[in-house]
C-alpha positions in Angstrom: 143.2 158.6 200.4 141.5 161.3 198.3 138.2 162.5 199.7 135.1 162.6 197.4 131.7 164.0 198.3 128.8 161.9 197.1 126.1 164.6 196.5 123.2 162.6 198.0 121.9 161.4 201.4 120.3 158.3 199.9 121.9 155.5 201.9 121.3 152.9 199.3 123.2 154.9 196.7 126.0 155.7 199.2 126.5 152.0 200.1 126.6 151.1 196.4 129.2 153.7 195.5 131.3 152.9 198.7 131.4 149.3 197.7 132.7 150.2 194.3 135.1 153.1 195.1 135.8 152.7 198.8 139.3 151.4 198.3 140.2 154.3 196.0 138.4 157.2 197.6 137.1 158.2 201.0 133.4 158.7 200.2 131.4 161.2 202.3 127.8 162.2 202.1 126.3 165.7 202.3 125.2 165.0 205.8 128.6 163.7 206.9 130.3 167.0 205.7 127.6 169.1 207.4 125.8 170.2 204.3 122.2 170.7 205.3 121.2 173.4 202.9 119.4 172.9 199.7 121.9 172.9 196.8 120.7 174.9 193.8 119.6 172.8 190.8 118.1 175.2 188.4 120.3 175.1 185.3 117.6 173.5 183.1 119.5 170.3 182.3 120.5 167.2 184.3 124.2 167.6 183.4 124.0 171.4 184.3 122.5 170.6 187.7 125.2 168.1 188.4 127.8 170.7 187.5 126.0 173.2 189.8 126.3 170.8 192.7 130.0 170.2 192.0 130.8 174.0 191.9 128.6 174.6 195.1 130.3 171.8 197.1 133.8 172.8 196.0 133.3 176.5 196.6 131.6 176.0 200.0 133.3 172.8 201.4 136.5 172.6 199.4 135.9 169.1 198.2 135.4 167.5 194.8 132.1 165.7 194.4 130.3 162.9 192.7 126.9 164.3 191.8 124.1 162.1 190.7 121.3 162.4 188.2 118.3 160.3 188.1 116.8 159.0 184.9 114.1 156.4 184.2 116.7 153.9 183.4 118.4 154.3 186.8 121.0 156.5 188.4 124.1 157.7 186.6 127.2 158.9 188.4 129.4 161.8 187.2 132.7 162.3 188.9 133.3 166.1 188.7 135.8 168.6 189.9 134.9 172.2 190.1 138.5 173.2 189.9 
């Protein structure tokens, strides 16, 4: 099963995405992969910040990630590969 990092430690979000993708991907959180540092999010846009997270996690942990962005209407998920 392909591993995917969900770039959050919010347990509610993690449970929601595991319920939807758990049979397709092995979903891991930042905490579960040992990522305790603050990931830079200073691109100026929500999409840019999500891409920053994807690049950071791929470059430092070798895994693709599913970054999140929060909007007033809810949370949107962007599957991303930094490759």
